[in-house]
TIGUKOL-328217 format. One record per residue: residue in three letters; z, x, y of N, C-alpha, C, O in turn. Coordinates in steps of 0.05 Angstrom, whole numbers, plus 5000, padded with zeros to 4 digits. Last residue first. Example, Ala and Ser with C-alpha at 12.3 -4.5 7.8 and 13.67 -1.06 7.14 Angstrom:
BEGIN
ser514252574955514352734979515752585001516152685023/ala515652644886515652464910515652644934516952854934/
//
This chain:
BEGIN
unk525193086530525692896552526593036578526992906598/unk524793276482522693386499523093206534521593206554/unk528993116453529093366460527093496479527193726489/unk527092566446529092656466529692966471530693046492/unk521292456440522392626425524992626449524392706472/unk518591806457518792126470520792226461522892136471/unk511791446454514291576439515891806456514591976468/unk509390996493510191206502512591346485514791376494/unk505590456472508090546475507990826484505690916482/unk500990216477503490176503505490266496507490206508/unk498590276427497690336451499390316472498590466489/unk502190106393502490366396500990426416501790636429/unk505289676377503989656404503289936407503890016430/unk509789766330507189526329505089526350503089396346/unk511690286296510090236329508890026323506890056310/unk516490496256514990326265513090256293514290126310/unk518091116222518690876253516790716257514790836261/unk523691336189520791196186520491056207522190886214/unk526391876156526391756175522791576169520791626156/unk529891846088528091876095527691746125528391516126/unk533991796044534991776078532691756099533091676122/unk530591866001532591636010533491596038533691386050/unk524892236010527992256006529491936011528691796030/unk518892025976520892066001523892035999525091855989/unk515691865937516392185936518792175966520192375971/unk512191355968512691505944513691775949512591905966/unk511191096020513691116005514191285982516491365977/unk505091126014506791226031509591316030510491536036/unk504490805967502891085971504191245994504491485991/unk505590325980505990415956505390705955506390815935/unk502990266034506890266028506690466004507490696006/unk497890136019498290406031502090376033503090606033/unk498889645995498189835979498690095992499790275980/unk501089336030502489396010502289615994503989745982/unk496489296066498989516074500889486061502989566070/unk490389366034492989196040494989446055494889696054/unk486889806010486189576008488489306026487689076029/unk486290356046487190246033486889906031486789766052/unk482090956059482090646060483890526042483290566018/unk482191496097482891416066484491126070486791066078/unk476391796130479391636132479891486101478191386087/unk472092036142473892166138476592046137478692166141/unk467691626164469891676182471691926175472892036194/unk465691496104464491746124465891726150464591886164/unk469491156085469091486082468391626098469491816108/unk468990686129471290956121471291106112472691296121/unk462790636102463990706131466090866137465891086147/unk464990516053463290666060463490846078463891086077/unk468290006058469490286041468290446051469690606063/unk467689616127467389746102467990006087468190206100/unk474189486163472389656160471289656134472889676115/unk479289256158476789146157474189186152472389046143/unk484789656138483089586158480489366142480289346118/unk489090236135489789876132486889836146486489966166/unk489390796120487290746141487390386130485590316115/unk493891366118492591236101492590906125494390826140/unk493992046129493991856140491791596127489291596125/unk498292586134496692446113496092186135497492136154/unk498393096192498692886172496792726150494392746149/unk493693386192496993496202498493366191500193476178/unk488793156196489393426183491993596187492393836186/unk489192816226489192716204489292966188490092946164/unk488792966287490992826277491692796244493992756236/unk484193236289486393356293489093266283490993396274/unk480892806272481492956249483193166259483993316241/unk480792436314482192336286482892616267484792636251/unk479092846345482292686353482592566332484992566325/unk473792876329476093076333478992946332480692986316/unk472492336342472092456312473592706313474792736292/unk471992296400474292136378474392236343476192206327/unk468492706402471392716416473392536397475492596385/unk463692486394464992706379467292806378468292946360/unk463892106437463792056407464392266393465992206375/unk462392596482462392386475461592236449459292236439/unk463693276482461293046473462992826469464992846454/unk465593986479465793696490463293486488460993566492/unk462294406431463694296464464194096467462893956452/unk461094696384458894496400460594426427459094416447/unk465894896371463195076370461294916390460195006410/unk469594526365469794706379466894926388466495066407/unk466294086330466994066357467794336374466594366395/unk465994466282464194336301464194306326462794426343/unk471294506269469994746278468194666289468094756312/unk472793956264475094136285472594426295472294526317/unk469293786217469793646252471293856265469993926284/unk470894216180468594176193468094066217466994176236/unk476093996171475894276181472994306194472694406216/unk475193496158476893456181476693836186477393906209/unk468993386117471493516121472693466149471093376166/unk463593326126464693196105468193326107469293296085/unk458493116173460893206166462893096144463692866142/unk454092776186454692986169455893196169454993426167/unk456292296220454592316198454492586172454592566147/unk458692476269459992446242458492516220458792716205/unk454192326304455592616301457192676267456792846250/unk452891726294451291956287452292206285451492346266/unk457891546307456991496282455191696274455391826253/unk458791616350461091766342459591736314460091916297/unk453991376379454591706390456691716363455891916351/unk455190826374452990986358453791296365454291426345/unk461990546365459990806380458090856362458590916339/unk464890246334465190146359462390336383461390286405/unk466090296288466690476300466690476324467990636338/unk466789556270466089796263467290046277469690036280/unk468989086300466489216303465489556294464189726306/unk474388926270471088826260468888876270466888786261/unk478489266260476189386278473189206256471489276240/unk484089266246482789106236479389186233477989166213/unk489089796223487089676253484589566239483189706224/unk493490186223493289936216491189816235491589756259/unk496090736180495190576214493390386204491990406184/unk501891056164499890806154498490766179499790756200/unk501691746160501391506180500291306168497991326159/unk506292276139504992106141505091826158506991716168/unk507693036151508292676146506092566139504092696132/unk505293496164505393416135506293136126505993026104/unk509793476218508393666204508193526180510193416170/unk512692806235513393146227509993266214508393126203/unk511492466297511192486263510892736258509392886269/unk509792366345513092356331512992316298514192176282/unk505092316352506192606374509392536361511292666370/unk502392036317502792296305504992466331506092686328/unk502791536346504391586328504591876321506891966318/unk498491586387500791676400502791636369504891766373/unk494591726352494791826369497491846384498492056392/unk493391116324494091416314495491676330497291806319/unk492490936372495390856362495991056338498291136332/unk487091036388489491156402491991126393493791266404/unk484090876350484491176350486791246363488191436357/unk481790416364484390346349485790656337487690676322/unk477090476396479990416405482990436390485290466398/unk474090676356474690706382476790706398477990886410/unk473990236319476090556314475890636338478090706345/unk476089616352473789856332475290046332477590066343/unk478789256360476289096362475189286345473589226327/unk484989386366484089426344480689336341479889356317/unk485389176424486089366414485189506390484789746391/unk484888526426482588666428482389056423480289186420/unk488688456367485288446385486288436406488588356409/unk493288976362492088696348489088816364487889026370/unk496089376367497189166377495289026375495388866394/unk494689896343494589956370495989666384496889676407/unk499890076297498789856297496889856331498589806348/unk503690426240502690346270500090216265498590216246/unk508890756212506890536206506090446237507790406254/unk510291436197510691246215508390966206506391016193/unk515591826160512791676161513891416185515991296191/unk518792236179516592276155514492036152512292056143/unk518792306254519192156229517192296213515192406220/unk523392706294520492686277521492486252523492486238/unk529792536333527392676313525592516296525892296287/unk529791976366531692266363530292476350529692636367/unk526291746413526191846392528192096393528392296408/unk524691206469526391456453526691486422527191296407/unk519290946494520490906468522791166458522091296438/unk515590696555518190866536519090786523520090566528/unk514590166579513790226555515090506541515490516517/unk517590016632516989836603516589916571517489826550/unk518790536653520990306644520490116619521690066599/unk513390626655515090796642517490676639518390716616/unk511090206697510090256666512290406647512990306625/unk514490326739514590086722513390046695514289906677/unk512790786761515590886743515690536728516990516707/unk507390686766507590796740510490886740511091056722/unk507490386811506790196789507790436760508690356738/unk507690656855508890516850509390346823511390206817/unk502291026849506291036853507790936854509991056855/unk498590596843499490796829501890986831503091076811/unk498490466887499190226870500090396847502090346834/unk497090896921499990806928500090606901502390596893/unk491891006909494691136908497291066904498991146888/unk489990516925490090486900491990736893493490716874/unk492689946968490890236969491490366938493590296928/unk493789416934493689466957492189796953490689836934/unk498489126880495789136891496089286918498389296927/unk501088916822502389136847498689136858496889156842/unk505388566771502588596795503388766819505488766832/unk508488566712508488606747506188626749504788706730/unk507988306675511088266674511088326700512788216714/unk503987766640504087966658506988056666508687876663/unk502587896560503587716593504887876613506388066608/unk501688136516498888076537500087906564498687816583/unk505588206489504187926484501587996504499587866502/unk507988726506505988686481505088426474503788406453/unk505788606576507688756552506188636526504188506524/unk502888886638502488696618505788826597507289016601/unk501788926697502989076672503188906659503988706671/unk496288926731497688826723498889036710497989266709/unk491889106799493589206772495588976762496488826779/unk487489266848489488966833490588996807489588836791/unk486589556904486489546866487489366869488389286891/unk480989736950483589646937483389606908481489596892/unk476390176955478690016982480989966971482990096978/unk473790656933474690426922477090386949478790546958/unk469391106945470590926969471390706948469590546944/unk467091576917465791176912467191006935466190796942/unk471191856927468891946937466991696934465391646952/unk476591636904475791706940473491726941472691596961/unk475191706852475091436864475591466891474691276903/unk474192236845471292026844472391756861471091626877/unk479392356847476992456871475192356862473592396880/unk482192136813482992026833480892136850480491996870/unk479192386767479592116769479691986800478191816810/unk481892736776479992796774477692536783475692516798/unk487092636757486892676786483992776787483792956805/unk486392616698486692296724486892416744487192236760/unk485293116687483592856692483892646696482092476698/unk489293476699487093486713485093296711483393276728/unk496193346714493693176696491393196706490693016721/unk499793306747499293566745497393496720497393686704/unk501092766757500692876776499593146776498493236796/unk501392446710500392406729499192576745496792566749/unk502492306633502392506657500692496685498292566682/unk503291956604504591896619505092136645506692166664/unk498992346554499792126560502192136572503792286561/unk495792926582496492826554498292496566498492476591/unk493193516601491893236598492893066576491693046555/unk495493926595497193806615495693546614496793346625/unk491994226568494694236554496093956572497593796560/unk484994046559486894166571490594096564491093876554/unk482193696532483093976519485094046532487094126521/unk480593346565482793176545484393466530486693486520/unk476493436597478193566605481093456585483393506593/unk472293136577472593386561474893526567475793706552/unk472492636609474192596584473792946575475893006564/unk469192896659471492796664472692746630474592906629/unk464392906629466093116645468293116645469693296635/unk463092436612462992596595464792886599466093026583/unk462392126658465192056639465392246622467692296614/unk457792306674461092366691462492196679464192096694/unk454292266642455692536643457592556665458792756674/unk454991706642454391756616455892166624457792276613/unk456991386706454091576687455691696667457791786674/unk461390926708460391276717457791276695457391166674/unk464890516715462490536725460990716731459590726750/unk469690736688468790496685465490406694464090256681/unk471291136726470391196699468490896688466190896682/unk472590856774471291156780470091206746467991326744/unk474390296763471890336777470690676774468290726773/unk477890386736476190186722473690256735471390276725/unk481390746766480190806743477790676733475890796722/unk484690596814480890736820479890666790477790536788/unk489790366782488790506807485390446806484190256797/unk489190436706489890366733488990406754486790526751/unk493090866659489990686673490690636693492490756703/unk495591566654495391306653492591056661490291136667/unk493091996619496091966627496991656628498391536612/unk489092166596489192126630491292006633491391876653/unk489892106543489992336557489792386585490292596596/unk492991596531493491826516492392156525493492366519/unk496491186576492691316565493791596558494891756572/unk499490656594499890946585496790986575495190816567/unk497790256648498590206626497990506618496290626632/unk495389756687496089996686497790056665499589886662/unk489289406686492189406678492989776678491589966671/unk485289166738485889266713488389266708489989126722/unk479889226788482189076770482589196750480789316739/unk477489526855478589576822479789386807481989376818/unk473089346903475289276886475389426861473389446847/unk469889436964470089526935472989516922474889666929/unk465989277014468789227000469489256975469589046963/unk460189277014462089327037464789387040465889497059/unk456489556959457189396971459789446995461089646994/unk453790106940453189956974454389686976453489556994/unk457890186905457990446922456390246939457790176958/unk455189786859459189746877458589946894458689796913/unk451089876855450689606861455489606875457089496890/unk450690366829448990316857449990066874449790036898/unk455990686793453690406804452390366825453890326844/unk454491366794456191186797454590916797452190916801/unk456092046790454091876785454591576776455091536752/unk458392666798459592366809456392226806454492316820/unk459993196749457792956770459092696774460392556759/unk466493586764464993296750462893196765463093126788/unk468393966787465693996765464593816751462793806734/unk472793996805472494066780470094056775469594146753/unk471793696857471893986855473194156827474294376828/unk466293346831468493346847469093686843467693856833/unk459493236859460593266837463293336848463293396872/unk454592816881455392976886457293106860456293076838/unk453392266874455192316899456292586906457892636923/unk447391806858448792136851450892166885450292116908/unk448091256832447491396853449691616856452191616857/unk444290806781446091016791446091176814443891266818/unk440690506761442190376777444690486780446790366781/unk436690876738435890746765438690566778438690496801/unk439391046697439191126713438891076746439891156767/unk443190816650440690586669440890806691442790756706/unk447690946620444791076615442590976630440291046625/unk451790536631451990826638449291046639448991236654/unk451289956651450390136643450490496650449490636668/unk455789366670455089686675453389756645453889656623/unk454488706679455088996662454489146674452789116691/unk455288226724452788446717454788636694457088666703/unk455587616759456587786740454787936732452487836730/unk455587176817454087376803455787566782457687676793/unk459086616818458686936827456387026809455786926787/unk459386056799459886136829459686446835460186526858/unk459586106737456685896751457385936790455785846805/unk463186386726461186536718458386316740456286386752/unk466986136747467686416758463986446755462486506774/unk467085726704466985646738467085886749467285836773/unk468186026659465885866669465285816692463085866701/unk471886656668471286306655468886156675468186196698/unk470387166622470087026661470486736654469386606637/unk470187336572472887476592473187376622474787436640/unk467087086545469187106534471787276550474087316543/unk462587116585464186796581466986866567468986746574/unk458987446571460587446590463187286588465487376590/unk456087416523458887496523461287526549463687586549/unk451887316544452087086527455687236527457587086532/unk450287796564450987636588451487416570451587216585/unk453088276536450788106534451887966556454088016566/unk455688926565456188716540453288576555451888666574/unk454089586535453489376562454289156549453789136525/unk458390036502455389896499455589636527457789546534/unk462390486537461190326513458490116518457090076538/unk461990886582459990996558460290726536458590726518/unk464490286622463490576622461890726595459790596591/unk464689856637463789876609464290156597464590236574/unk466189386672465989666675466389696650468189576639/unk462788896703464488846676463789286670461589396666/unk463088626768461488826756463088876734465388926741/unk461988086809463088216792462088426772460088366759/unk460088046873458688036847461288296825461788536826/unk458587546937461087816917459487816885458187626876/unk455787256960456587576969458787746951460087956953/unk456486806938453986916929453787266946452187446942/unk460686526957460886666934458086866927458087056911/unk462986837030461086677011461086736981461286976976/unk467986957057466487067038465286977021465787006998/unk471686727090469186707104468086807085465786757091/unk476886837075476486987095473886987105473187147122/unk477086557035478386437059478286547079479086447101/unk474786836998473686567002475086427038474186277056/unk478687106982476887356995474987067011474087107034/unk481986826959483486986993481187076998481087147021/unk479386716914481086506938480686616963479386546983/unk479187216881476687026898477586866915476386876936/unk484987336878483787436890480687316900479987316924/unk486186846850486886806869485387076890484687026913/unk482686896805482986616816483686696843482086646861/unk484087406769481087356790481187086812479987096833/unk488487396747487987596775486487506788486587496812/unk488187026706490487006733489787186747490687146769/unk484287116672483786826680486386876709486086746730/unk484587736669483087626687483287326690482487246712/unk489388046638488687786646487787686669489087586687/unk485988546599486788426624486388196628484288086625/unk485188806549486788446546487688536578490088586581/unk479189076530481989106544482888806551481488616557/unk474288996503475989216498478289216512479789406505/unk471188746545471988566521473888776504475288646489/unk471989176605469988906590471788846565474188916568/unk474889076675474889156649472088916626471188696628/unk470689006739473088876717472689036692470489126688/unk470389166805470089266776472189036758474388946764/unk466788716857469988686841468888876814467088786800/unk464188806927463588816887467388856881469388956892/unk461788426967464388426951462688526932460788416922/unk458788387038458288367003460288636995460588867004/unk459588297085457388167076457088217045455388107031/unk465688297117464688387092461488237080461788047065/unk469388077162465288077159464488187139462088197139/unk474088337153473787977150470387927149469287737137/unk477888707119474488697122473988417119473488277099/unk482288727120481888907139478288877141476688977156/unk484188327086484188157115482588377140481888327163/unk486088597050483288467046482488457071480388547079/unk489189197072489588857064486588817066485088947080/unk493389737060490189647060490789387051492089327031/unk498789937064496789897088494489827090493189827111/unk501290027016499490287024498090227049496490387058/unk501389466980501889716981499589846997497189816995/unk500688747001499988926989500889197001501289207025/unk501288127008502688297015502688587005504888677000/unk497587826988498287797015500687957033501487947056/unk498487946932494988046949495987946984494588027003/unk502587836927502188096917499588216941499088406956/unk502587246926504687436941503287646943502487666965/unk498387226883498287096909499987286931498987426948/unk501687346835498787536848498387486879498087656896/unk505587056837505987276844503487436850503287626866/unk502286526816503686546848503986886854502886986874/unk501586736770499286696786499786646819498386706838/unk505686776734505086976744502686986768502187176782/unk512086496739509686416757507286586762506386596785/unk515186856705515586536708512386386715510886246701/unk513487436680513787306703513387006694511586936679/unk516587706617514487616636514787446655516487276650/unk522688086612520887796611518387806623518187946643/unk522788616574522488556592521088296609518888316619/unk524088966525524288716526524288566551525888376551/unk519489536521522589426534522189066530520088956532/unk515389766469516389646497518789586500520289576480/unk517890026411516289866417516589786453518989746458/unk519290236346518790356372516390156387513990116380/unk524390196307522090066311521790196345523590236362/unk526790586248526490466282524390366289522290436277/unk530690676192528090646200528290506231529990336235/unk532191056140533290996170530390906188528491056195/unk532490756074530990936093532090916120533290706123/unk534890356043535990646040534890836062536191046067/unk532489876050534589946067535190266063535990396082/unk525089916044528189876035530389956056529890096076/unk521989456084522189706075525389746065527389646074/unk515589076082518689036075519289296065517989396046/unk511288616122511688856106514888876098516588716107/unk504788286146508488346143508888516121507188576104/unk500788326203501188396176503888336172505388336191/unk497787786237499887986240500188136206499587986187/unk491887636276493887516272495887806266495788006281/unk487387836301488187626312490487466301491187236309/unk488888486280486588326293487988126309489488186327/unk494988516279492588616260490788426267491188186260/unk501788726288499488606295497288676289496888926292/unk507088776238504588906263503388746260503188606240/unk513388616213511288616218509488816240510588976256/unk518688646170518088756194514988616196514388476176/unk524588616130522388566138520988576174522188526195/unk529089006086528188816114525288806121523889006118/unk532389046028530189056044529588886070529488636070/
//
């Protein structure tokens, strides 16, 4: 027997696999983190890419900085202080800078939650607000993209003289990659903006690690250009949420530089599909709710045999994370019904998560290890297991002695690539 573990909430789950099985761990490459990450942030800000410098805006009377919400492990404690110091050195006063929490269609963060992502010192010096995609009074209409996406975006951000997007540059299951303008373009978008953009997930080119011809990602680039994101500051982090690379500058150039670095870190070659995959999105906050945890299932099924098995580990202390998901799934009683309803009704937020779960769970047996209540898990059409050992007792039953088993402890940050497809 060989021992393994996967992240789960703020801890991890240990388990054993008999040595008779052919087991492979798929995880990010072991690239050491930066020894002095904050110094590297300063250095990168002082030598940005793409010909755009913060010093190009010496007389900016207002600055808006889009930052991710609590569902993203962005190292704001390392990224924000250098950025704010460089802005201060240009003579921009504290009260001219607004940090906007880019929640996308997630629930707006409450003011008493801000301290969970931003330091007390920053909160005392700068205005911090949470975006609300349904607050039409705080949205500006900038027309539509060439792909028909209505561009409704945060008024505070658009009206600022200097507009900056922060975030991680990492894999995304259908946008291809996060990073660049995405935090602002989607994170500060109106609900109809996000809905129309994300409806492109059904396009065959809208998938993980695809950028140049990914319609969803290129639509995001167009939104970012229309709202005028001047500058992006992105980190590439490892599975321990430590910074491996920092890139800053003109947003498209940041993407061009960052994508090869992401692929170097996150790609995991696979020789053949697995009979069983044991997967975790990577622990907190990646498994804060089912909305986030679903991504681990999507990545795992890319390399699972049709009819195979997936053990999905996600604590989900906040349940599904989406009222729209809860409402839409309430009258659905099978994966087939979900798939049929989604195809008939067309794309809508919340329903798209149910569709992706049912798409994968209808092809493989999914065993869900979670803290979500049994009744809620049942309504989500998932097979709940009380423990990882209980799930493995089911998943290993009947497997051939030399069956292939994959373990993806950080699935949300892993790009599994079948060698035949490489």
